[in-house]
TITORLUM-651562 format. One record per residue (C-alpha): x, y, z; residue number from 1. Coordinates in Angstrom, 1 decimal. Layout:
residues N
SITE       c1       c2       c3    nr
SITE        X        Y        Z   NUM
...
end
This chain:
residues 454
SITE       c1       c2       c3    nr
SITE    -28.5     46.6    172.5     1
SITE    -25.9     44.2    171.7     2
SITE    -22.9     44.8    169.0     3
SITE    -21.4     41.9    167.1     4
SITE    -18.4     41.4    164.9     5
SITE    -20.7     41.6    162.0     6
SITE    -21.0     45.5    162.6     7
SITE    -17.4     45.7    161.7     8
SITE    -17.0     48.7    163.9     9
SITE    -15.4     48.3    167.3    10
SITE    -18.3     47.2    169.7    11
SITE    -16.8     48.8    172.9    12
SITE    -16.7     52.3    171.1    13
SITE    -20.2     51.8    169.9    14
SITE    -21.5     50.5    173.2    15
SITE    -20.0     53.6    175.0    16
SITE    -21.7     55.8    172.5    17
SITE    -25.1     54.1    173.0    18
SITE    -24.8     54.6    176.7    19
SITE    -24.0     58.2    176.1    20
SITE    -26.9     58.9    173.9    21
SITE    -29.2     56.9    176.3    22
SITE    -28.1     59.1    179.2    23
SITE    -28.0     62.6    177.5    24
SITE    -30.2     65.1    176.1    25
SITE    -30.1     66.1    172.2    26
SITE    -28.6     69.4    173.3    27
SITE    -26.0     67.8    175.4    28
SITE    -25.0     65.4    172.6    29
SITE    -24.7     68.2    170.1    30
SITE    -22.4     70.1    172.5    31
SITE    -20.4     66.9    173.0    32
SITE    -19.9     66.6    169.3    33
SITE    -18.6     70.2    169.1    34
SITE    -16.2     69.6    172.0    35
SITE    -14.9     66.5    170.3    36
SITE    -14.2     68.4    167.1    37
SITE    -12.4     71.1    168.9    38
SITE    -10.4     68.6    170.8    39
SITE     -9.3     67.0    167.8    40
SITE     -8.5     70.3    166.2    41
SITE     -6.2     71.2    169.2    42
SITE     -4.7     67.6    169.2    43
SITE     -4.2     66.5    165.7    44
SITE     -4.2     70.0    164.1    45
SITE     -1.7     71.7    166.6    46
SITE      0.2     69.2    168.7    47
SITE      0.9     66.1    166.6    48
SITE      3.5     65.4    163.9    49
SITE      1.2     63.9    161.2    50
SITE      3.0     61.6    158.8    51
SITE     -0.2     59.7    157.4    52
SITE      0.4     59.7    153.8    53
SITE     -3.3     59.9    153.1    54
SITE     -3.7     63.2    154.9    55
SITE     -3.1     67.0    154.2    56
SITE     -4.6     70.1    155.9    57
SITE     -6.7     72.2    153.7    58
SITE     -6.1     75.9    153.5    59
SITE     -8.4     78.4    155.7    60
SITE    -10.0     79.5    152.3    61
SITE    -11.0     75.9    151.5    62
SITE    -12.2     75.1    155.1    63
SITE    -14.4     78.3    155.0    64
SITE    -16.2     77.1    151.8    65
SITE    -17.1     73.8    153.2    66
SITE    -19.7     75.4    155.4    67
SITE    -21.0     77.9    152.8    68
SITE    -24.7     78.3    152.2    69
SITE    -24.4     77.0    148.7    70
SITE    -23.9     73.5    150.1    71
SITE    -27.5     73.5    151.1    72
SITE    -28.7     73.6    147.5    73
SITE    -29.8     70.6    145.4    74
SITE    -27.7     70.3    142.4    75
SITE    -28.8     67.2    140.6    76
SITE    -27.8     66.9    137.0    77
SITE    -25.3     68.2    134.6    78
SITE    -24.4     71.9    134.2    79
SITE    -26.8     74.1    132.3    80
SITE    -30.6     74.9    132.8    81
SITE    -31.8     72.4    130.4    82
SITE    -30.0     69.4    132.1    83
SITE    -30.5     70.4    135.7    84
SITE    -33.2     68.7    138.0    85
SITE    -33.8     72.0    139.9    86
SITE    -34.0     75.8    139.3    87
SITE    -32.0     78.6    140.5    88
SITE    -28.7     77.1    139.7    89
SITE    -27.1     79.8    137.5    90
SITE    -24.5     80.8    140.0    91
SITE    -23.9     77.1    140.8    92
SITE    -23.4     76.5    137.1    93
SITE    -20.6     79.0    137.0    94
SITE    -18.9     77.6    140.2    95
SITE    -19.0     74.0    138.8    96
SITE    -17.8     75.2    135.3    97
SITE    -14.9     77.0    136.8    98
SITE    -14.0     74.0    138.9    99
SITE    -13.9     71.9    135.6   100
SITE    -11.8     74.3    133.8   101
SITE     -9.3     74.5    136.7   102
SITE     -9.0     70.8    137.0   103
SITE     -8.4     70.7    133.1   104
SITE     -5.6     73.3    133.4   105
SITE     -4.0     71.5    136.5   106
SITE     -3.8     68.2    134.8   107
SITE     -3.4     69.1    131.3   108
SITE     -6.6     67.3    130.4   109
SITE     -9.3     67.7    127.6   110
SITE    -12.1     66.8    130.1   111
SITE    -12.7     66.7    133.9   112
SITE    -15.4     65.9    136.3   113
SITE    -15.7     67.1    139.9   114
SITE    -18.9     65.5    141.2   115
SITE    -17.8     62.6    143.1   116
SITE    -17.4     62.6    147.0   117
SITE    -14.2     60.4    147.2   118
SITE    -11.4     58.7    145.1   119
SITE    -12.8     55.4    145.5   120
SITE    -16.1     56.5    143.7   121
SITE    -13.7     57.5    140.8   122
SITE    -12.4     54.1    140.6   123
SITE    -16.0     52.7    140.2   124
SITE    -16.5     55.3    137.4   125
SITE    -13.1     54.0    135.6   126
SITE    -14.2     50.3    135.7   127
SITE    -17.8     51.1    134.7   128
SITE    -16.9     53.3    131.9   129
SITE    -14.0     51.2    130.5   130
SITE    -15.1     47.6    131.0   131
SITE    -18.1     45.3    131.1   132
SITE    -18.9     42.6    133.6   133
SITE    -16.9     39.5    133.0   134
SITE    -14.0     41.4    131.4   135
SITE    -10.5     40.9    132.7   136
SITE     -8.7     43.8    134.7   137
SITE     -5.0     43.5    135.6   138
SITE     -4.0     45.3    138.8   139
SITE     -1.2     45.3    141.4   140
SITE     -1.3     42.9    144.4   141
SITE     -1.8     44.6    147.7   142
SITE      1.6     43.8    149.1   143
SITE      3.2     45.1    146.0   144
SITE      1.7     48.7    146.6   145
SITE     -1.7     47.8    145.3   146
SITE     -5.1     49.1    146.8   147
SITE     -8.7     47.6    147.0   148
SITE     -9.5     50.2    144.3   149
SITE     -8.3     47.7    141.7   150
SITE     -9.1     44.3    143.4   151
SITE    -12.1     41.9    144.1   152
SITE    -13.0     43.6    147.4   153
SITE    -13.2     47.0    145.5   154
SITE    -15.0     48.5    142.6   155
SITE    -13.7     45.9    140.0   156
SITE    -15.1     43.1    142.1   157
SITE    -18.5     44.8    142.6   158
SITE    -18.5     45.4    138.9   159
SITE    -18.0     41.7    138.2   160
SITE    -14.5     41.8    136.6   161
SITE    -12.0     39.1    136.6   162
SITE     -8.7     40.1    138.4   163
SITE     -5.4     39.1    137.1   164
SITE     -2.1     40.3    138.9   165
SITE      0.4     42.6    137.2   166
SITE      3.8     41.0    137.7   167
SITE      6.3     43.0    139.7   168
SITE     10.1     43.3    139.7   169
SITE     12.8     44.8    141.9   170
SITE     11.2     43.8    145.3   171
SITE      7.7     45.1    144.3   172
SITE      9.1     48.5    143.1   173
SITE      8.2     48.3    139.5   174
SITE      6.6     46.2    136.9   175
SITE      8.4     43.0    135.3   176
SITE      7.6     44.2    131.6   177
SITE      8.6     40.9    130.1   178
SITE      6.4     39.0    132.6   179
SITE      3.6     41.5    132.1   180
SITE      3.7     41.1    128.3   181
SITE      3.4     37.4    128.6   182
SITE      0.6     37.6    131.0   183
SITE     -1.3     40.2    129.3   184
SITE     -1.0     38.5    125.9   185
SITE     -2.4     35.3    127.4   186
SITE     -5.5     37.1    129.2   187
SITE     -6.0     40.0    126.9   188
SITE     -7.2     42.4    129.7   189
SITE     -9.8     44.9    128.7   190
SITE     -8.3     47.2    131.4   191
SITE     -5.0     47.7    133.3   192
SITE     -5.4     49.5    136.6   193
SITE     -2.6     51.2    138.2   194
SITE     -3.8     51.2    141.8   195
SITE     -1.2     52.1    144.2   196
SITE     -1.6     52.8    148.0   197
SITE      2.1     52.5    148.3   198
SITE      3.9     54.5    145.7   199
SITE      7.6     55.1    145.9   200
SITE      8.8     55.3    142.2   201
SITE      6.9     56.0    138.9   202
SITE      5.7     53.1    137.0   203
SITE      6.2     52.5    133.3   204
SITE      2.7     53.7    132.2   205
SITE      3.7     54.3    128.4   206
SITE      5.1     50.8    128.0   207
SITE      2.1     49.1    129.7   208
SITE     -0.3     50.9    127.6   209
SITE      1.8     49.9    124.4   210
SITE      1.6     46.2    125.3   211
SITE     -2.2     46.3    125.6   212
SITE     -3.2     48.7    122.8   213
SITE     -3.1     46.0    119.9   214
SITE     -6.4     44.5    121.3   215
SITE     -8.1     47.8    122.3   216
SITE     -6.9     47.4    126.0   217
SITE     -7.2     50.5    128.2   218
SITE     -5.0     51.7    131.0   219
SITE     -6.4     53.5    134.0   220
SITE     -4.3     55.3    136.5   221
SITE     -5.8     55.5    140.0   222
SITE     -3.9     58.7    141.2   223
SITE     -5.4     58.9    144.7   224
SITE     -2.0     59.5    146.1   225
SITE     -0.2     61.1    143.2   226
SITE     -2.8     63.8    142.1   227
SITE     -1.1     66.7    143.7   228
SITE      2.2     65.4    142.6   229
SITE      1.1     65.2    139.1   230
SITE     -0.6     68.7    139.1   231
SITE      2.7     70.0    140.7   232
SITE      5.0     68.5    137.9   233
SITE      6.7     66.4    140.5   234
SITE      5.3     63.1    139.0   235
SITE      4.9     62.1    135.3   236
SITE      1.5     62.9    134.1   237
SITE     -0.2     59.5    133.3   238
SITE     -2.4     61.1    130.4   239
SITE      0.7     62.3    128.8   240
SITE      2.1     58.8    129.1   241
SITE     -0.8     57.2    127.3   242
SITE     -3.4     56.5    130.2   243
SITE     -7.0     56.6    129.1   244
SITE     -8.4     57.9    132.4   245
SITE     -6.8     59.3    135.4   246
SITE     -8.7     59.6    138.7   247
SITE     -7.6     61.1    142.0   248
SITE     -8.6     62.2    145.5   249
SITE     -9.2     65.9    146.2   250
SITE     -7.5     65.3    149.4   251
SITE     -4.0     63.7    150.0   252
SITE     -1.3     65.4    148.1   253
SITE     -3.8     67.6    146.2   254
SITE     -4.6     69.1    149.6   255
SITE     -8.3     69.9    149.0   256
SITE    -11.5     68.6    150.4   257
SITE    -12.3     64.9    150.3   258
SITE    -13.4     64.6    146.7   259
SITE    -13.1     62.4    143.6   260
SITE    -11.3     63.7    140.6   261
SITE    -11.8     62.2    137.2   262
SITE     -9.9     63.7    134.0   263
SITE     -9.3     62.2    130.5   264
SITE     -8.7     63.3    127.0   265
SITE    -10.5     60.9    124.7   266
SITE    -13.9     62.4    123.6   267
SITE    -15.6     58.9    123.4   268
SITE    -15.1     58.6    127.0   269
SITE    -17.1     61.6    127.8   270
SITE    -20.5     60.1    127.7   271
SITE    -19.8     56.8    129.6   272
SITE    -17.8     58.7    132.4   273
SITE    -20.4     61.4    132.9   274
SITE    -23.6     59.3    132.6   275
SITE    -21.8     56.9    135.3   276
SITE    -21.2     59.9    137.5   277
SITE    -24.9     61.1    137.1   278
SITE    -27.4     59.5    137.4   279
SITE    -25.7     56.2    138.7   280
SITE    -23.3     57.3    141.4   281
SITE    -24.5     60.8    142.3   282
SITE    -27.8     62.5    142.8   283
SITE    -27.4     66.0    144.2   284
SITE    -23.5     66.5    144.7   285
SITE    -22.3     68.9    147.3   286
SITE    -21.6     72.4    145.9   287
SITE    -19.8     73.6    149.0   288
SITE    -17.3     70.9    148.3   289
SITE    -17.1     71.7    144.6   290
SITE    -16.4     75.4    145.4   291
SITE    -13.7     74.3    148.0   292
SITE    -12.2     72.0    145.4   293
SITE    -12.1     74.8    142.9   294
SITE    -10.1     77.0    145.3   295
SITE     -7.8     74.1    146.2   296
SITE     -7.1     73.6    142.5   297
SITE     -6.3     77.2    142.0   298
SITE     -3.8     76.9    145.0   299
SITE     -2.3     74.0    143.2   300
SITE     -1.8     76.0    140.2   301
SITE     -0.3     78.9    142.0   302
SITE      1.9     77.1    144.5   303
SITE      1.8     73.4    143.6   304
SITE      5.2     73.1    141.9   305
SITE      7.0     74.6    145.0   306
SITE      4.8     72.7    147.3   307
SITE      5.3     69.3    145.9   308
SITE      8.9     69.8    145.1   309
SITE      9.5     70.5    148.8   310
SITE      7.3     67.5    149.8   311
SITE      9.3     65.2    147.8   312
SITE     12.6     66.9    149.0   313
SITE     11.3     66.3    152.6   314
SITE     10.4     62.6    152.1   315
SITE     14.0     61.8    150.7   316
SITE     15.4     63.9    153.7   317
SITE     13.3     62.0    156.2   318
SITE     14.1     58.6    154.7   319
SITE     17.8     59.5    154.8   320
SITE     17.5     60.6    158.3   321
SITE     15.6     57.6    159.4   322
SITE     18.2     55.3    158.0   323
SITE     21.0     57.3    159.7   324
SITE     19.0     56.9    162.9   325
SITE     19.0     53.1    162.7   326
SITE     15.8     52.3    160.8   327
SITE     15.4     49.8    157.8   328
SITE     14.0     52.1    155.1   329
SITE     12.7     50.4    152.0   330
SITE     14.3     51.1    148.6   331
SITE     17.5     52.7    149.8   332
SITE     19.3     51.6    146.7   333
SITE     16.8     53.5    144.7   334
SITE     17.1     56.8    146.5   335
SITE     14.1     55.8    148.8   336
SITE     11.3     57.7    147.1   337
SITE     10.4     60.0    144.3   338
SITE      6.9     60.8    146.0   339
SITE      5.7     61.9    149.4   340
SITE      5.8     58.4    150.7   341
SITE      8.4     56.4    152.7   342
SITE      8.1     52.5    153.6   343
SITE      9.8     51.4    156.7   344
SITE     10.4     47.7    157.5   345
SITE      9.7     47.3    161.2   346
SITE      9.7     43.5    161.5   347
SITE     12.7     43.9    164.1   348
SITE     10.4     46.2    166.2   349
SITE      7.2     44.4    166.1   350
SITE      4.0     44.3    163.8   351
SITE      3.3     47.4    161.8   352
SITE      0.2     48.1    163.9   353
SITE      2.0     48.0    167.2   354
SITE      4.6     50.2    166.0   355
SITE      2.1     52.7    164.6   356
SITE      0.4     52.5    168.0   357
SITE      3.6     53.1    170.0   358
SITE      4.3     56.2    167.8   359
SITE      0.6     57.5    168.2   360
SITE      1.2     57.4    172.0   361
SITE      3.9     59.9    171.5   362
SITE      1.7     62.1    169.2   363
SITE      3.5     60.9    165.9   364
SITE      1.0     59.6    163.4   365
SITE      1.9     56.9    160.9   366
SITE      0.0     54.0    159.5   367
SITE      0.7     50.2    159.1   368
SITE      1.5     49.0    155.8   369
SITE      2.2     45.6    154.1   370
SITE      5.8     45.0    152.7   371
SITE      6.2     43.3    149.3   372
SITE      7.3     40.2    151.2   373
SITE      4.2     39.9    153.3   374
SITE      1.5     37.4    152.0   375
SITE     -1.2     38.6    149.7   376
SITE     -4.0     37.6    152.1   377
SITE     -7.1     39.7    153.5   378
SITE     -6.0     39.2    157.0   379
SITE     -2.1     39.5    156.5   380
SITE     -0.4     41.3    159.3   381
SITE      1.5     44.2    158.0   382
SITE      5.2     44.2    158.6   383
SITE      6.0     47.8    157.7   384
SITE      4.8     51.4    158.4   385
SITE      4.0     54.1    155.8   386
SITE      5.0     57.7    156.2   387
SITE      4.0     60.8    154.0   388
SITE      5.5     64.4    154.3   389
SITE      2.6     66.3    152.6   390
SITE      1.1     67.8    156.0   391
SITE      4.5     68.7    157.6   392
SITE      5.5     70.3    154.4   393
SITE      2.5     72.7    154.3   394
SITE      3.4     73.5    157.8   395
SITE      6.5     75.1    156.4   396
SITE      9.0     72.3    157.5   397
SITE     12.1     71.7    155.3   398
SITE     14.8     69.2    155.2   399
SITE     16.6     69.9    158.5   400
SITE     13.2     69.5    160.3   401
SITE     13.0     65.9    158.9   402
SITE     16.1     65.0    161.0   403
SITE     14.4     66.2    164.1   404
SITE     11.4     64.1    163.2   405
SITE     13.7     61.0    162.7   406
SITE     15.2     61.8    166.1   407
SITE     11.9     61.8    167.8   408
SITE     10.9     58.5    166.1   409
SITE     14.1     57.0    167.2   410
SITE     13.5     58.0    170.8   411
SITE     10.2     56.1    170.8   412
SITE     11.1     53.0    168.9   413
SITE     14.8     52.4    169.4   414
SITE     15.8     54.3    172.6   415
SITE     12.5     53.4    174.3   416
SITE     12.1     56.7    175.8   417
SITE      8.5     56.8    177.6   418
SITE      6.0     58.1    175.4   419
SITE      4.9     60.9    177.7   420
SITE      8.5     62.3    177.5   421
SITE      8.5     62.2    173.8   422
SITE      5.1     63.7    173.5   423
SITE      6.3     66.8    175.3   424
SITE      9.2     67.1    172.8   425
SITE      6.7     66.5    169.9   426
SITE      4.6     69.4    171.3   427
SITE      7.5     71.8    171.7   428
SITE      8.7     71.0    168.2   429
SITE      5.1     71.6    166.6   430
SITE      4.9     75.1    168.5   431
SITE      7.1     76.6    165.6   432
SITE      4.9     75.1    163.0   433
SITE      1.3     76.4    163.4   434
SITE      0.6     78.2    160.1   435
SITE     -0.5     76.6    156.7   436
SITE      1.5     77.6    153.8   437
SITE      1.3     77.1    149.9   438
SITE     -2.0     78.8    149.8   439
SITE     -3.6     82.3    149.1   440
SITE     -3.9     82.9    152.8   441
SITE     -0.2     82.7    153.6   442
SITE      1.7     82.2    150.3   443
SITE      5.1     80.4    150.5   444
SITE      6.9     79.8    153.7   445
SITE      9.8     81.8    154.9   446
SITE     13.0     80.5    153.5   447
SITE     15.7     79.5    156.0   448
SITE     17.2     82.8    156.1   449
SITE     13.9     84.3    157.3   450
SITE     13.1     86.2    154.2   451
SITE      9.8     85.5    152.4   452
SITE      9.9     82.8    149.8   453
SITE      7.5     84.7    147.6   454
end
């Protein structure tokens, strides 16, 4: 069997797996998968410093629900015996209804839906419910923090929308409102999409909606990264600022299972949103995941304010410590960040991918990221790295620990200490942080004096 670039996946990895399957029994392969899962848990879950902004560990209660028996049940349709495709779902109806009500409470929304497997599917719901093929959508260019969720290679392109860039200012940190007004009045977009993979500062949602409102323009906020911050009161709620639709990821800052969250207030959107979800994008959705999302939402209601406040404080502390250590951290003049994310310019150290790989060899996980100065091209080589503080915060770390992390990164990238040496220091540092907090299992982490934070 041959593997080509058309497969997109790495051909060497696929070929190795092919050889393994050809030379093993089914039982041996099953055991190997179990071994790999355990290996990843021991490595990524217990030894690494994870600063990937798109990741957050789920609580023990949430993880347990993901393997629940209820996940084997076919659930097609909407809540209620007359709108289901299958019988025996009375208990499931209550689980789903509770999840919806918890999401409404968490986001202060009139309506919510929970059935999508991921945040990108929520983006497809938004562009389907709010626009028709051929309509114009304005979104952020990728180097300015944008994401494929609002571009031609994502749901808007599949939906057949025409994309116009949102003009940015302050080095890509915010929107140029004057230029936006001129561009919007010229193109009269049906939808404005706030679609950020890199989010450091809140954007002017209210002003953007006011500009497009005269011709019935809608504003859609893709809160994949900000959902937990919004629910925790650490980021402005886009619905309160005038957004027509808010979607998000159940993972990332929300710290639940991989899921798509959709919330809105306008009753007129309920039918187009829910009929796009079912039957267009879902058949039988995963009730084990819905139950896990419900518990994660309850954890956000109970602990989210403290969790997200500490997450942002840790991000600012880490950015400051990195600057002190000699790194070129983006947006210093604006206080670095008001979210969980940090952007570091690594042009003096090598391409972003190589810098991320150097840190990975020391068990410090970050990801490559385009800088606003990078070209807006599909094959552009990122000149930055993105860091996030959600996972380290859930492990109970606070501001002084961010200085330790910055020092470990300095050893790898600036002092050129061998990776195996730093890897031992990382493992020793992580030994003190093995429990997940901000959840019903463990409550709040101990405060610095050692007393309970409850």
